[in-house]
C-alpha positions as CSV (number, residue, x, y, z in Angstrom):
1,M,-6.7,12.9,-25.5
2,N,-3.0,12.2,-25.9
3,A,0.4,12.8,-24.1
4,Q,0.3,16.4,-25.1
5,S,-3.2,17.0,-23.6
6,S,-3.0,19.4,-20.6
7,V,-4.4,20.2,-17.2
8,Q,-4.6,23.8,-16.2
9,L,-2.7,24.6,-13.0
10,R,-3.9,27.0,-10.3
11,S,-1.5,29.6,-11.9
12,G,-3.4,29.4,-15.2
13,N,-0.5,27.8,-16.9
14,A,-1.1,24.4,-18.7
15,M,0.9,21.2,-17.9
16,P,0.8,18.0,-19.9
17,I,-1.2,15.2,-18.3
18,F,1.5,12.6,-18.9
19,G,5.4,12.8,-18.8
20,L,8.6,10.9,-18.7
21,G,10.5,10.3,-15.5
22,T,14.3,10.1,-15.8
23,W,15.5,8.7,-12.4
24,Q,18.4,6.4,-13.1
25,L,18.1,7.1,-16.8
26,T,21.9,7.8,-17.1
27,I,22.7,5.5,-20.0
28,D,22.3,7.5,-23.2
29,T,19.9,10.0,-21.4
30,A,20.0,12.2,-24.5
31,G,19.2,9.5,-27.0
32,T,16.3,8.1,-24.8
33,V,14.8,11.5,-24.2
34,A,15.1,12.5,-27.8
35,Y,13.3,9.3,-28.9
36,A,10.6,10.1,-26.3
37,L,10.1,13.5,-27.7
38,E,9.9,12.0,-31.2
39,L,7.1,9.7,-30.0
40,G,5.1,12.6,-28.6
41,Y,6.2,13.0,-25.0
42,R,6.3,16.6,-24.1
43,M,6.9,16.7,-20.3
44,I,10.3,15.6,-18.9
45,D,10.9,15.3,-15.2
46,T,14.4,15.4,-13.7
47,S,16.4,16.5,-10.7
48,S,20.0,17.4,-9.9
49,D,20.6,14.2,-8.1
50,Y,19.3,12.1,-11.0
51,G,22.3,13.0,-13.1
52,T,20.2,13.4,-16.1
53,Q,20.0,17.2,-16.5
54,P,22.9,17.5,-19.0
55,G,21.5,14.7,-21.2
56,I,18.0,16.3,-21.2
57,G,19.5,19.7,-22.3
58,E,21.3,17.8,-25.1
59,A,18.1,16.1,-26.2
60,I,16.2,19.4,-26.3
61,K,19.0,20.8,-28.6
62,R,18.7,17.8,-30.9
63,S,14.9,18.2,-31.1
64,K,13.2,20.3,-33.6
65,I,10.4,20.9,-31.1
66,S,10.1,24.5,-29.9
67,R,11.0,25.2,-26.2
68,G,7.5,26.6,-25.7
69,S,6.0,23.2,-26.7
70,L,8.0,21.3,-24.0
71,Y,7.5,21.2,-20.3
72,I,10.6,20.6,-18.2
73,V,10.3,19.9,-14.5
74,T,13.3,19.9,-12.2
75,K,14.0,20.1,-8.4
76,V,16.1,21.8,-5.8
77,E,17.5,19.7,-3.0
78,E,16.7,20.2,0.7
79,T,20.2,21.3,1.4
80,D,20.3,23.8,-1.5
81,D,20.0,27.6,-1.6
82,A,16.9,27.3,-3.8
83,Y,17.3,30.4,-5.7
84,Q,21.0,29.8,-6.7
85,A,20.4,26.2,-7.3
86,T,17.6,27.0,-9.8
87,K,20.0,29.0,-11.9
88,E,22.7,26.4,-11.6
89,Y,20.4,23.6,-12.7
90,L,19.0,25.6,-15.6
91,S,22.6,26.2,-16.7
92,E,23.2,22.4,-16.7
93,M,20.4,22.1,-19.2
94,D,21.3,25.3,-21.1
95,L,17.8,26.6,-20.5
96,E,16.6,30.0,-19.6
97,Y,13.7,28.8,-17.6
98,S,11.9,25.7,-16.3
99,D,8.2,25.2,-16.5
100,L,8.1,23.8,-13.0
101,M,10.6,23.8,-10.1
102,L,10.0,21.6,-7.1
103,I,11.4,21.2,-3.5
104,H,12.5,17.6,-4.0
105,R,11.8,16.7,-0.4
106,P,11.2,18.5,2.9
107,P,14.3,19.2,5.0
108,T,14.5,17.2,8.3
109,T,14.1,20.5,10.3
110,G,10.5,21.3,9.0
111,A,8.6,22.5,6.0
112,G,11.5,24.4,4.3
113,E,10.0,27.9,4.4
114,E,13.5,29.4,3.3
115,L,13.7,27.0,0.3
116,W,10.1,28.1,-0.6
117,D,11.1,31.8,-0.4
118,G,13.9,31.0,-2.8
119,L,11.6,29.4,-5.3
120,I,9.2,32.3,-5.0
121,R,12.0,34.6,-5.9
122,A,13.0,32.4,-8.7
123,K,9.4,32.5,-10.2
124,K,9.2,36.2,-9.7
125,E,12.4,36.6,-11.8
126,G,11.1,34.4,-14.6
127,L,13.5,31.4,-14.0
128,T,10.5,29.2,-13.6
129,K,7.0,29.5,-14.6
130,D,5.5,27.6,-11.6
131,I,6.8,26.2,-8.3
132,G,5.7,23.2,-6.2
133,V,6.8,20.5,-3.9
134,S,7.6,16.8,-3.9
135,N,7.2,14.2,-1.1
136,Y,5.3,16.6,1.0
137,S,2.5,15.7,3.4
138,A,-0.7,17.8,3.7
139,E,0.6,19.2,7.1
140,L,4.0,20.3,5.6
141,S,2.2,21.7,2.5
142,Q,-0.1,23.8,4.7
143,K,2.9,25.1,6.7
144,L,4.3,26.6,3.4
145,I,1.0,28.0,2.5
146,D,0.5,29.6,6.0
147,A,4.0,31.0,6.0
148,T,4.0,32.7,2.5
149,S,0.4,32.5,1.2
150,E,2.0,30.8,-1.9
151,V,0.2,27.6,-2.6
152,P,2.2,24.8,-4.5
153,T,0.9,24.3,-8.0
154,V,2.0,20.6,-7.8
155,N,2.9,18.0,-5.3
156,Q,5.0,15.1,-6.9
157,I,4.5,12.0,-4.8
158,E,4.8,8.3,-5.1
159,W,1.3,7.2,-6.3
160,S,-0.2,4.1,-7.8
161,P,-3.2,1.8,-7.4
162,F,-1.2,0.1,-4.8
163,G,-0.2,3.1,-2.8
164,H,-2.3,6.2,-2.5
165,S,-4.6,8.2,-0.2
166,G,-8.1,9.6,-0.8
167,D,-7.7,11.9,2.1
168,F,-4.6,13.5,0.6
169,K,-6.2,13.6,-2.8
170,N,-9.0,15.6,-1.2
171,F,-6.6,18.0,0.4
172,C,-4.9,18.6,-3.0
173,A,-8.2,19.1,-4.7
174,K,-9.4,21.7,-1.9
175,N,-6.2,23.6,-2.6
176,N,-6.1,23.2,-6.3
177,I,-2.8,21.4,-6.2
178,V,-2.2,18.8,-9.0
179,I,-0.7,15.5,-8.0
180,Q,2.1,14.3,-10.2
181,A,2.7,10.6,-9.7
182,Y,6.3,9.2,-9.7
183,S,6.7,5.5,-9.6
184,P,3.2,5.0,-11.0
185,L,4.2,1.6,-12.0
186,T,5.5,0.6,-8.6
187,R,8.9,0.2,-10.2
188,G,7.6,-3.1,-11.6
189,N,7.0,-4.5,-8.2
190,R,3.3,-5.1,-8.5
191,L,3.1,-5.8,-12.3
192,D,2.4,-9.4,-11.6
193,N,-0.6,-8.9,-9.3
194,K,-3.3,-11.3,-10.2
195,A,-6.3,-8.9,-10.1
196,L,-4.3,-6.3,-12.1
197,N,-3.5,-8.8,-14.7
198,Q,-7.1,-10.0,-15.0
199,M,-8.2,-6.5,-15.5
200,A,-5.6,-5.9,-18.1
201,S,-6.7,-9.1,-19.9
202,K,-10.3,-7.7,-19.9
203,Y,-9.2,-4.5,-21.6
204,H,-6.6,-6.0,-23.9
205,K,-4.0,-3.9,-22.3
206,T,-0.8,-4.4,-20.2
207,P,-0.7,-4.2,-16.5
208,A,1.4,-1.1,-16.9
209,Q,-1.1,0.6,-19.2
210,M,-3.9,-0.1,-16.7
211,M,-2.0,1.6,-13.8
212,L,-1.2,4.6,-16.0
213,R,-4.7,4.9,-17.4
214,W,-6.0,4.7,-13.7
215,N,-3.9,7.7,-12.9
216,I,-5.2,9.6,-15.9
217,Q,-8.8,9.0,-15.1
218,L,-8.2,9.8,-11.4
219,G,-6.9,13.2,-12.4
220,T,-3.3,12.6,-11.4
221,V,-0.3,13.1,-13.8
222,P,1.9,10.0,-14.2
223,L,5.5,10.3,-14.8
224,P,6.7,6.6,-15.7
225,K,10.3,6.1,-16.2
226,A,11.4,4.0,-19.2
227,N,14.7,3.5,-20.8
228,Q,13.8,1.0,-23.4
229,K,12.0,2.0,-26.6
230,S,9.4,-0.6,-26.3
231,H,8.5,0.6,-22.8
232,L,8.4,4.2,-24.1
233,E,6.0,3.1,-26.8
234,E,3.9,0.9,-24.5
235,N,3.4,3.7,-22.0
236,L,1.8,5.9,-24.6
237,G,-0.9,3.3,-25.3
238,I,-3.2,4.5,-22.7
239,F,-5.3,7.2,-24.7
240,D,-7.4,4.8,-26.7
241,F,-9.5,3.2,-24.0
242,E,-11.4,4.0,-20.8
243,I,-11.8,2.1,-17.6
244,S,-15.3,1.7,-16.3
245,T,-16.3,3.4,-13.0
246,Q,-16.7,-0.1,-11.4
247,D,-13.3,-1.2,-12.6
248,M,-11.7,2.1,-11.5
249,E,-13.0,1.2,-8.0
250,I,-11.6,-2.2,-8.2
251,L,-8.2,-0.8,-9.1
252,S,-8.3,1.8,-6.3
253,N,-9.2,-1.0,-3.8
254,L,-5.9,-2.6,-4.6
255,N,-4.5,0.1,-2.2
256,E,-2.1,-1.4,0.4
257,E,-0.2,1.9,1.0
258,Y,2.6,0.4,-0.9
259,S,5.9,2.4,-1.3
260,S,9.0,1.3,-3.1
261,L,10.8,3.7,-0.7
262,G,9.3,2.1,2.4
263,S,6.6,4.5,3.3
264,L,4.4,7.1,1.8
265,P,5.1,10.6,3.3
266,Y,1.5,11.7,2.9
267,V,-0.3,8.9,4.6
């Protein structure tokens, strides 16, 4: 198992089990992403409001890796025309298609059925291989499913040992929806937790590596952000050990429904 190992989506397409988040990665985006690709990262997550799409496109151009070996995730915003925005954002990266296009967050007026229809059209026209959502609750996800019969392949949400939901994980499993975990390291806010650090010492790993490995073993797909080479390298050091069942439970029990944004939309 490594960063290029994959999980099969409900569509039949494969997605890497690990990726790079690029929120706030606006200083030398191209250089950082290019280095990540050199290290072995293959999935890159972005969004129009991250300001990183042009840099990611430049990194892809610099790379000698074939487009088919890369997995690019981007998002439409809740105020977008989803179909037109998909074409616009692909143009920013100079790409013909994305591997996964998400609704970044639900609109304030409801589930965003019109946005979903736009992504369904984009998928039919080959602009994206798969479509999904981000920051959606089970209730809002179900509304999209009921309105269109199109089930999201992915829901990208804030998810860590300190903030998660067993009930929501069960909903996603029931509907064969893969959870992508953004801010899997709590944006650094829980790295000094005593129990986490004791566990990390036991496995001779860092607290960050423990949280990422917890995600991998749970079957969720972590997207840690890193803008330092040392952190990019550290975050890959999660494929040479396994957390025991008992210790997985201890880590899961650290749950306090923590969110760096204030609340978890799916709890």
